C-alpha positions as CSV (number, residue, x, y, z in Angstrom):
1,M,-44.6,45.7,33.1
2,K,-43.6,46.0,29.5
3,H,-40.5,47.9,30.5
4,G,-39.5,45.2,33.0
5,I,-39.1,42.6,30.3
6,P,-35.9,42.6,28.2
7,L,-36.5,43.6,24.6
8,E,-35.2,40.2,23.4
9,W,-37.8,38.4,25.4
10,R,-40.6,40.8,24.2
11,T,-39.6,40.1,20.6
12,K,-39.8,36.3,21.1
13,I,-43.2,36.3,22.8
14,K,-44.9,38.9,20.6
15,G,-48.2,37.5,19.3
16,K,-47.6,34.0,20.8
17,K,-48.8,32.0,23.7
18,V,-46.3,31.7,26.6
19,I,-46.0,28.6,28.8
20,L,-43.9,28.7,32.0
21,F,-41.9,25.6,32.8
22,N,-41.0,25.7,36.5
23,V,-38.3,23.4,37.9
24,S,-37.4,23.3,41.6
25,I,-34.4,22.0,43.5
26,S,-36.3,19.5,45.5
27,G,-38.0,18.2,42.4
28,I,-34.7,17.4,40.7
29,L,-33.0,16.0,43.8
30,Q,-36.0,13.8,44.8
31,N,-36.3,12.5,41.2
32,S,-32.6,12.4,40.3
33,K,-33.1,9.1,38.4
34,Y,-35.5,10.7,36.0
35,A,-35.0,14.5,36.2
36,M,-32.6,15.2,33.3
37,E,-34.5,13.0,30.9
38,K,-37.8,14.6,32.0
39,I,-36.4,18.1,31.4
40,R,-35.2,17.1,28.0
41,Y,-38.6,15.6,27.2
42,V,-40.5,18.7,28.2
43,L,-38.2,21.0,26.2
44,S,-38.5,18.7,23.2
45,R,-42.3,19.1,23.1
46,F,-41.8,22.8,22.2
47,E,-39.4,22.2,19.3
48,N,-40.6,23.2,15.9
49,R,-43.5,25.2,17.4
50,E,-44.0,28.7,16.1
51,D,-47.2,29.4,18.0
52,V,-46.0,28.9,21.6
53,V,-42.9,30.1,23.5
54,L,-41.4,28.1,26.4
55,W,-40.4,30.3,29.4
56,W,-38.1,28.0,31.3
57,R,-37.6,29.2,34.9
58,P,-35.5,26.8,37.1
59,H,-34.9,27.7,40.7
60,P,-32.1,30.3,40.8
61,L,-30.0,27.9,43.0
62,V,-30.4,24.8,40.9
63,E,-26.9,25.1,39.2
64,A,-25.1,25.7,42.5
65,T,-26.9,22.9,44.3
66,L,-26.2,20.4,41.5
67,K,-22.6,21.4,41.3
68,S,-22.0,20.8,45.0
69,M,-24.3,17.9,45.6
70,R,-24.7,16.1,42.2
71,P,-21.7,16.8,40.0
72,A,-22.6,14.2,37.4
73,M,-26.1,15.7,37.1
74,Y,-24.6,19.2,37.0
75,G,-22.7,18.4,33.8
76,E,-25.8,17.0,32.1
77,Y,-27.9,19.9,33.3
78,M,-25.5,22.4,31.8
79,E,-25.5,20.5,28.5
80,I,-29.3,20.8,28.4
81,K,-29.2,24.5,29.4
82,N,-26.6,25.4,26.8
83,A,-28.4,23.6,24.0
84,F,-31.6,25.4,24.9
85,L,-29.8,28.8,24.9
86,S,-28.1,28.1,21.6
87,G,-31.5,27.2,20.1
88,G,-32.5,30.8,20.7
89,K,-36.3,30.3,20.6
90,G,-37.3,30.0,24.2
91,I,-36.7,32.2,27.3
92,F,-34.3,31.1,30.1
93,D,-35.3,33.1,33.2
94,E,-32.6,33.2,35.9
95,T,-34.0,36.3,37.6
96,G,-34.8,36.3,41.3
97,D,-38.4,37.6,40.9
98,P,-40.9,35.1,39.4
99,G,-43.6,37.9,39.2
100,I,-42.8,38.8,35.6
101,A,-43.1,35.2,34.5
102,V,-46.4,34.7,36.3
103,A,-47.8,37.9,34.8
104,V,-46.7,37.2,31.3
105,A,-47.2,33.4,31.0
106,D,-50.6,32.0,29.7
107,A,-50.1,28.7,31.5
108,Y,-47.9,26.8,33.9
109,V,-46.1,23.4,33.5
110,G,-44.3,22.0,36.5
111,E,-44.6,20.5,39.9
112,A,-47.7,20.5,42.1
113,S,-45.6,21.5,45.1
114,S,-44.6,25.0,43.8
115,S,-46.2,28.0,45.4
116,L,-46.5,29.6,41.9
117,I,-49.5,27.4,41.1
118,H,-51.6,29.5,43.5
119,Y,-50.8,32.7,41.6
120,F,-51.9,31.0,38.4
121,G,-55.0,29.8,40.1
122,V,-56.0,33.2,41.3
123,L,-55.4,34.6,37.8
124,G,-57.5,31.9,36.2
125,K,-54.6,30.5,34.2
126,P,-54.3,26.8,33.4
127,V,-51.8,24.7,35.4
128,F,-50.3,21.3,34.2
129,F,-48.7,19.1,36.8
130,I,-45.9,16.9,35.5
131,D,-45.0,13.4,36.4
132,W,-41.3,13.2,36.7
133,K,-41.2,9.5,35.6
134,M,-43.2,10.1,32.4
135,T,-41.1,10.7,29.3
136,E,-43.4,9.0,26.7
137,E,-46.8,9.9,25.4
138,W,-49.3,8.7,22.8
139,S,-48.3,9.7,19.3
140,E,-50.6,12.0,17.3
141,D,-51.7,9.0,15.2
142,E,-52.6,7.0,18.4
143,R,-54.5,10.0,19.9
144,A,-56.4,10.3,16.6
145,S,-57.1,6.5,16.6
146,T,-60.6,5.2,17.5
147,F,-62.7,2.1,17.1
148,F,-66.2,0.8,17.4
149,Y,-68.1,-2.3,18.3
150,D,-70.9,-2.1,15.7
151,C,-71.9,-0.2,12.6
152,Y,-74.3,0.1,9.7
153,F,-73.8,0.8,6.1
154,E,-75.4,3.4,3.9
155,D,-74.4,5.1,0.6
156,N,-71.0,3.5,0.7
157,F,-70.3,4.9,4.1
158,V,-69.9,2.9,7.3
159,W,-71.8,4.7,10.2
160,F,-70.9,4.3,13.8
161,V,-70.5,5.9,17.2
162,P,-66.8,5.6,18.2
163,N,-65.7,4.2,21.5
164,S,-63.7,7.2,23.0
165,E,-62.3,8.2,26.3
166,L,-62.9,11.8,25.2
167,G,-66.4,11.6,26.7
168,Y,-68.5,12.7,23.7
169,Y,-70.9,10.8,21.6
170,Y,-70.7,11.6,17.9
171,L,-72.4,10.0,15.0
172,C,-69.6,9.4,12.6
173,K,-69.2,8.1,9.0
174,L,-66.2,6.7,7.2
175,D,-66.0,6.8,3.5
176,L,-65.3,3.3,2.3
177,E,-63.7,4.7,-0.9
178,S,-61.3,7.3,0.6
179,G,-61.2,6.2,4.2
180,E,-61.9,9.7,5.5
181,L,-63.7,9.9,8.9
182,S,-66.2,12.7,9.5
183,L,-67.9,13.8,12.6
184,V,-71.5,14.1,11.4
185,E,-73.2,15.4,14.5
186,E,-72.9,15.3,18.3
187,L,-75.5,13.2,20.1
188,P,-77.2,15.0,23.0
189,G,-77.4,13.8,26.5
190,K,-75.1,12.7,29.4
191,F,-72.9,9.7,28.8
192,N,-70.4,7.7,30.8
193,N,-66.9,9.0,30.4
194,R,-65.5,5.5,31.2
195,P,-66.6,3.4,28.3
196,E,-65.3,0.2,29.9
197,E,-67.9,0.6,32.6
198,G,-70.8,0.9,30.1
199,T,-71.6,2.4,26.8
200,H,-74.0,2.1,23.9
201,A,-72.3,-0.4,21.6
202,G,-74.8,-1.6,19.0
203,I,-76.2,0.7,16.4
204,I,-78.9,0.5,13.7
205,K,-80.8,3.1,11.7
206,I,-84.6,2.9,11.3
207,N,-86.1,5.5,9.0
208,E,-84.7,8.8,10.4
209,S,-83.8,7.4,13.8
210,I,-80.6,6.1,15.2
211,V,-81.0,3.3,17.8
212,L,-78.1,2.5,20.1
213,A,-78.1,-0.8,22.0
214,P,-76.6,-0.8,25.5
215,Y,-73.5,-2.5,26.8
216,K,-73.4,-2.8,30.6
217,L,-76.1,-0.1,30.7
218,S,-79.8,-0.2,31.5
219,D,-81.2,1.9,28.7
220,I,-81.7,2.1,24.9
221,Y,-80.7,5.4,23.3
222,I,-82.8,6.7,20.4
223,Y,-81.8,9.8,18.4
224,H,-84.2,11.3,15.9
225,L,-82.2,12.8,13.0
226,N,-85.0,15.1,11.8
227,T,-85.9,16.7,15.2
228,K,-82.3,16.5,16.7
229,Q,-83.9,15.1,19.8
230,A,-82.9,12.1,21.9
231,I,-84.5,9.8,24.4
232,K,-83.3,7.0,26.6
233,I,-85.7,4.1,27.1
234,P,-85.0,2.3,30.5
235,L,-85.0,-1.4,30.5
236,A,-87.1,-3.5,32.9
237,R,-85.6,-5.0,36.0
238,D,-82.5,-2.9,35.7
239,M,-81.3,-5.2,33.0
240,R,-77.7,-4.4,31.9
241,P,-77.1,-6.4,28.7
242,T,-73.6,-7.2,27.5
243,D,-72.3,-7.6,24.0
244,T,-75.7,-6.4,22.7
245,Q,-76.5,-5.6,19.1
246,A,-79.8,-4.7,17.4
247,F,-81.5,-5.4,14.1
248,E,-84.6,-4.0,12.3
249,Y,-87.7,-5.9,11.2
250,K,-90.7,-4.1,9.8
251,G,-89.9,-0.8,11.4
252,K,-89.3,-2.3,14.9
253,A,-86.0,-2.6,16.6
254,F,-85.0,-6.0,18.2
255,L,-82.2,-6.5,20.6
256,R,-80.6,-9.9,20.4
257,P,-80.0,-11.8,23.7
258,F,-76.7,-12.5,25.2
259,N,-76.7,-12.6,29.0
260,Y,-80.5,-12.3,29.5
261,P,-83.0,-14.9,28.3
262,V,-85.2,-12.3,26.4
263,V,-85.4,-10.9,22.9
264,I,-86.3,-7.2,23.4
265,E,-88.7,-5.6,20.9
266,L,-88.8,-1.8,20.7
267,D,-91.3,0.5,19.1
268,I,-89.1,3.6,18.4
269,G,-92.1,5.8,17.9
270,T,-93.7,5.2,21.3
271,G,-90.6,3.9,23.2
272,Y,-92.6,0.9,24.3
273,C,-90.6,-2.4,24.9
274,I,-91.9,-5.9,24.7
275,Y,-89.8,-8.6,26.4
276,H,-90.1,-12.0,24.6
277,E,-88.9,-14.5,27.1
278,I,-86.9,-17.4,25.8
279,P,-88.2,-20.8,27.1
280,E,-86.8,-22.5,30.2
281,P,-83.6,-24.4,29.3
282,E,-81.1,-21.5,29.2
283,R,-82.5,-20.2,32.5
284,M,-81.3,-23.4,34.2
285,M,-77.7,-22.9,33.2
286,G,-77.0,-20.8,36.3
287,N,-74.8,-18.3,34.4
288,L,-76.1,-15.0,33.2
289,E,-72.7,-14.0,31.8
290,D,-73.0,-15.6,28.4
291,L,-76.1,-17.6,27.7
292,Y,-76.2,-17.0,24.0
293,G,-73.6,-16.7,21.2
294,R,-72.5,-13.3,20.0
295,G,-73.3,-14.3,16.4
296,S,-76.9,-14.3,15.1
297,V,-78.7,-14.0,11.8
298,V,-82.0,-12.9,10.4
299,N,-83.0,-15.3,7.6
300,G,-86.3,-14.6,5.9
301,N,-88.9,-13.8,8.6
302,S,-87.0,-15.6,11.4
303,F,-84.2,-14.6,13.8
304,Y,-81.7,-17.4,14.6
305,F,-79.3,-17.3,17.6
306,P,-77.2,-20.0,19.1
307,T,-76.8,-21.1,22.8
308,R,-73.4,-21.3,24.3
309,H,-73.9,-24.2,26.6
310,R,-75.9,-26.6,24.5
311,N,-75.7,-27.6,20.8
312,V,-79.0,-25.8,20.0
313,I,-80.1,-22.9,17.8
314,W,-83.2,-20.9,18.7
315,K,-85.5,-19.8,15.9
316,F,-87.7,-16.8,16.7
317,D,-90.5,-16.1,14.3
318,L,-90.6,-12.4,13.8
319,D,-94.2,-12.4,12.6
320,T,-95.8,-14.6,15.3
321,R,-93.2,-13.8,18.0
322,T,-92.8,-17.5,18.9
323,F,-89.7,-19.5,19.7
324,L,-88.7,-22.9,18.3
325,E,-85.8,-24.8,19.6
326,R,-83.6,-26.5,16.8
327,K,-81.4,-29.1,18.3
328,I,-78.3,-29.6,16.1
329,E,-76.7,-32.6,18.0
330,D,-76.1,-33.9,21.5
331,G,-73.4,-32.1,23.5
332,K,-72.7,-29.0,25.6
333,T,-70.0,-27.2,23.7
334,G,-72.6,-24.8,22.4
335,Y,-72.0,-22.3,19.5
336,S,-70.6,-18.8,19.7
337,F,-71.0,-17.5,16.1
338,L,-73.5,-18.2,13.3
339,D,-74.3,-17.2,9.7
340,A,-76.7,-18.6,7.1
341,V,-76.6,-19.0,3.4
342,G,-79.9,-20.3,2.2
343,N,-80.8,-23.3,4.3
344,N,-77.2,-23.9,5.4
345,F,-76.3,-22.6,8.8
346,W,-72.6,-22.2,9.6
347,M,-71.5,-22.1,13.3
348,G,-68.6,-22.7,15.7
349,S,-67.8,-22.8,19.4
350,D,-65.4,-20.8,21.5
351,K,-64.7,-24.1,23.4
352,T,-63.6,-26.3,20.5
353,L,-61.7,-25.9,17.2
354,E,-64.5,-27.1,14.9
355,I,-66.8,-25.5,12.4
356,V,-70.2,-27.1,11.6
357,C,-72.6,-26.7,8.7
358,W,-76.2,-27.7,9.4
359,N,-78.9,-27.7,6.8
360,E,-82.3,-26.7,8.3
361,E,-84.4,-28.4,5.6
362,T,-82.7,-31.8,5.5
363,G,-81.1,-31.9,9.0
364,S,-77.8,-33.0,7.5
365,M,-74.6,-31.8,9.0
366,K,-70.9,-31.5,8.1
367,R,-67.9,-30.8,10.4
368,W,-64.5,-29.3,9.8
369,H,-61.8,-30.0,12.4
370,D,-58.7,-30.3,10.3
371,F,-56.8,-27.0,10.1
372,P,-53.5,-26.0,8.6
373,E,-50.4,-27.3,10.5
374,D,-49.2,-23.8,11.4
375,F,-52.6,-22.8,12.7
376,G,-52.4,-21.1,16.2
377,G,-55.4,-20.6,18.5
378,K,-57.6,-23.4,19.7
379,E,-60.0,-21.6,22.0
380,K,-62.1,-18.6,21.0
381,A,-60.5,-19.0,17.6
382,F,-63.0,-17.2,15.4
383,L,-65.2,-14.1,15.6
384,A,-67.5,-14.7,12.7
385,I,-68.0,-16.8,9.6
386,L,-69.0,-15.0,6.4
387,E,-69.8,-16.0,2.8
388,S,-67.1,-15.5,0.2
389,K,-66.8,-16.3,-3.5
390,E,-66.0,-20.0,-3.2
391,G,-67.0,-20.9,0.4
392,M,-67.1,-19.4,3.9
393,I,-64.4,-17.3,5.5
394,A,-63.9,-17.6,9.3
395,V,-62.5,-14.3,10.5
396,P,-60.1,-14.8,13.4
397,R,-60.9,-13.7,17.0
398,K,-57.8,-15.1,18.7
399,A,-56.5,-17.3,16.0
400,D,-53.5,-16.2,14.0
401,M,-55.1,-16.6,10.6
402,A,-58.4,-16.6,8.7
403,V,-59.5,-19.9,7.1
404,E,-61.7,-20.8,4.2
405,I,-64.2,-23.6,4.5
406,N,-65.6,-25.2,1.4
407,L,-68.5,-27.7,1.3
408,Y,-66.5,-30.0,-1.1
409,S,-63.3,-30.1,0.9
410,P,-62.7,-31.7,4.3
411,M,-59.8,-29.4,5.1
412,A,-59.9,-25.8,6.3
413,K,-57.5,-23.8,4.3
414,K,-55.4,-20.8,5.4
415,Y,-56.8,-17.6,3.9
416,S,-55.8,-14.0,3.9
417,I,-58.3,-11.1,3.9
418,Q,-55.4,-8.6,4.0
419,D,-51.6,-8.6,3.4
420,S,-50.7,-5.4,5.3
421,F,-49.8,-7.0,8.7
422,V,-49.4,-10.3,10.4
423,E,-52.6,-11.5,11.9
424,G,-52.6,-11.4,15.7
425,A,-49.8,-8.8,15.8
426,K,-50.1,-5.3,17.3
427,L,-48.5,-2.1,15.9
428,S,-47.6,-0.9,19.3
429,A,-48.4,-1.4,23.0
430,F,-51.1,1.2,22.6
431,Y,-53.3,-1.3,20.7
432,N,-53.9,-3.7,23.6
433,H,-57.1,-5.5,22.7
434,S,-56.9,-9.2,23.5
435,I,-58.7,-10.2,20.3
436,N,-57.7,-9.6,16.7
437,Y,-60.9,-8.3,15.2
438,L,-63.7,-6.4,16.9
439,I,-66.3,-6.8,14.2
440,A,-66.7,-8.6,10.9
441,K,-69.6,-8.0,8.6
442,K,-70.6,-8.5,5.0
443,Y,-71.5,-5.4,2.9
444,Q,-72.3,-6.0,-0.7
445,D,-69.4,-8.2,-2.0
446,Q,-67.0,-7.1,0.7
447,I,-66.0,-8.5,4.1
448,V,-65.6,-5.4,6.4
449,A,-63.6,-6.2,9.5
450,L,-62.2,-3.9,12.2
451,T,-58.6,-5.1,13.1
452,T,-57.1,-4.3,16.5
453,Y,-53.6,-4.3,14.9
454,N,-53.8,-0.6,14.6
455,N,-57.6,0.2,14.7
456,S,-58.2,0.0,11.0
457,L,-61.0,-1.1,8.8
458,V,-60.1,-4.0,6.4
459,L,-62.2,-4.1,3.3
460,Y,-61.8,-7.5,1.5
461,D,-63.4,-7.8,-1.9
462,C,-64.7,-11.4,-2.1
463,I,-64.9,-11.3,-5.9
464,T,-61.4,-9.9,-6.8
465,G,-59.6,-11.1,-3.7
466,K,-58.1,-7.7,-3.2
467,S,-58.1,-5.7,0.1
468,V,-57.8,-2.2,1.3
469,V,-57.0,-1.1,4.8
470,H,-58.3,2.3,6.1
471,P,-57.0,3.5,9.5
472,I,-59.9,4.8,11.6
473,R,-58.6,8.3,12.5
474,F,-60.1,11.6,13.5
475,R,-59.0,14.4,11.4
476,D,-56.4,16.5,13.1
477,A,-58.6,19.5,13.6
478,D,-61.4,17.3,15.0
479,R,-59.1,15.5,17.4
480,R,-57.6,18.7,18.7
481,S,-61.1,20.2,19.2
482,L,-62.3,17.2,21.1
483,E,-59.1,17.1,23.3
484,N,-59.5,20.8,24.1
485,R,-63.1,20.4,25.1
486,K,-62.2,17.5,27.3
487,M,-59.4,19.4,29.1
488,D,-61.5,22.5,29.4
489,K,-64.4,21.0,31.2
490,E,-63.6,17.6,32.6
491,F,-59.9,17.0,33.4
492,Q,-59.9,19.2,36.5
493,S,-58.0,18.4,39.7
494,A,-60.0,18.7,43.0
495,G,-57.1,20.4,44.7
496,T,-56.3,23.3,42.4
497,P,-58.8,25.0,40.1
498,N,-58.1,24.7,36.4
499,S,-55.3,22.2,36.8
500,Y,-54.4,19.0,34.9
501,M,-52.5,15.9,35.6
502,E,-50.0,14.5,33.1
503,S,-50.5,11.1,31.6
504,K,-49.6,9.3,28.4
505,R,-52.9,10.3,26.9
506,W,-53.1,13.8,28.4
507,S,-49.5,14.8,27.8
508,V,-47.5,17.9,27.6
509,S,-48.1,18.0,23.9
510,V,-51.9,17.9,24.3
511,F,-51.6,20.7,26.9
512,I,-49.5,22.8,24.6
513,N,-52.1,22.4,21.8
514,Y,-54.8,23.3,24.3
515,I,-53.1,26.6,25.2
516,A,-52.1,27.4,21.6
517,D,-55.7,26.9,20.4
518,G,-57.0,29.1,23.2
519,G,-59.3,26.3,24.4
520,Y,-59.3,27.4,28.0
521,H,-62.0,30.0,27.8
522,Y,-64.4,28.4,30.3
523,Y,-62.7,29.2,33.5
524,Q,-61.7,32.7,32.4
525,T,-65.2,33.4,31.4
526,A,-66.6,31.9,34.6
527,R,-64.2,34.0,36.7
528,N,-65.4,37.2,35.0
529,C,-69.0,36.2,35.4
530,Y,-68.6,35.5,39.2
531,K,-66.7,38.9,39.6
532,S,-69.4,40.8,37.7
533,A,-72.2,39.1,39.6
534,A,-70.6,39.7,43.0
535,E,-70.0,43.4,42.2
536,S,-73.5,44.0,41.0
537,L,-75.4,42.3,43.9
538,D,-78.7,43.4,42.4
539,G,-80.5,40.2,43.5
540,N,-80.0,38.5,40.1
541,C,-76.5,37.2,40.6
542,G,-77.7,33.6,41.2
543,K,-79.8,33.7,38.1
544,N,-77.0,35.1,36.0
545,L,-74.5,32.4,37.2
546,H,-77.1,29.7,36.6
547,C,-77.7,31.0,33.0
548,F,-73.9,31.1,32.4
549,I,-73.3,27.6,33.5
550,K,-76.3,26.3,31.6
551,D,-75.1,27.9,28.4
552,E,-71.6,26.7,28.8
553,L,-72.6,23.1,29.3
554,K,-74.8,22.9,26.2
C-alpha cells in the first residue's frame, strides 16, 4: 500500500490524522444553490491545522459534468480547486480508485448516499454526514459557553451544575476573582440528555452532600462528596416540580413550592421526605402551573413565599412546621418575587409594574409605580429585588434596565449593575433566552447575576458601585474532552454504525477535533472485542462482551 501512494502525499500525511472529503456529482447538482459555498466552508475548516490533513476526493467526472451542464458553477469550482492546490497542504485525489483513500483515511466527511461509507463502517472508521445547506457553526466561544439556574457560594467560588446539551453532570466551580471555571468532579448516574425536558436545576450543599432539586423531574438527587456515591429520592405521586430551588435549615433540605401546594422536607441521611401541605386557598386556583412566586426568603426561623394569584404571603415556621397566611392587601395580582430586610418585605408581580414594601411588624405598606420615562417592559419586568447600599435593586427579567428603590423617594430610578452591554440585548442569535437574567443573588456585599447577553456572571459591588463580568466558559481542553465523549458514545446514527449528522453544534470543526484527538476509541475497541470473542468461542464470549461494555460505560 505504501508504494501505491505518491511520495508527496506520504510526506503530507506522515504522523497526522487524515480525513477524506468525498463529493459526488449528484450531490453538487441536486444542491447547486449551496454546493460551492459548502465546499468552501468544509475546506476552510482545515485551514491552519497542522494535526489533520484533508484528503479531498471529488468524483472523477465532476469537472466534465459541470463544464457541460453548469458552466457558471464550473468556473467557481475551478477557482476553489486551484486555490486548494496552491495552498499545498491537502491532498487532491483525482484517481479512479477510491481504495487507497479508504485505506489511508482515518475518517470520512461527505454525503450519506455514497457507497464509500459502508467501507468505512466495515473498517470501524467514523463517518460524518454533511448538510449541504449548512455553512455556519457555533463559534468556539459559543461551544464553550454554559449557564445554570441555581448556585451556592463557598470560599469565594460559585458552585453549580451547568445546564449542558453534552449530557454529562459535573459539579463545577467558578473563581469569583479570576473568572476561571473548573470541572470539579463528574456526578454519577444516568441523566436526561435533553435538559429542556427535565433536569436538576436547584442546588445546595449540606455538610458534605450536594442536593439537586428537580425541574420537570420526579426525583431529588443527592451526591455525597466523601463517599463519591449518589442516590435519587423519588417524589410522591409522581410529582414533577418546575422552577424548584432548595434551602437548608438545621441540616435538613427544604424544597420551596412552585406548581405544587407542598413544602418538601428532606432528611439527606435517610432519604426520607415529609410533605407539608399548604392550606386550601391555592388548591382552588385550578392551575398547577404557577401557584407560587419564584422568589422566596428565609428570615429568622421562618420561610416566606408569595402566591401568584392572591396578594398573600405564606409564612412557614421551620421549627413548628406550621403555616400562617399573611394577607398584604385585597387583590389577585399576586407576587412573583420577594426579599426581606429586617421586618420589611419587598415584592412585585409579573402582572403589574409595581413594587411593594410591606412591614410585617406594623402592617404598613408603600408602593412604587413611577418608573423612568425610558423604562421598557411592563409585564414580567423583574427577576428579583436585592438589598444594595442605599436601597433595593430590582434586577430585570424582561425589563430593559435595573432600577433602584429607596424608602425615602417615591420614584424608581434607573440603575446600572454593569456597563459592558445594553440590558436586554444579546451578543448573537446563539443566546436565545427570552429573559435577561437567569438568576440574581446576594453574596457578601455583591449582587451576583447571570446575564443571558452572553452567558456571563455579573458581579456588582454594592459598596463601591463597580462591576466585573466573567464569561462562563469551559476551558478549551475540558470542552473538547466533553465534546469527544459525546460524539464517541451518543451521537450515533441508527442507519450506519459510528456515523454522525452535521449541525451547528456538532459541526465539521467539532468532528475534526474529535478525529485529531483520537477520541473515537470506543467502536474500534468494541470491534476488536467482538472479533476476539467470536474467534475464541470458548463459552465466555457473552461474559467478555458484557464486561467490556460495562467498563466502557463507567
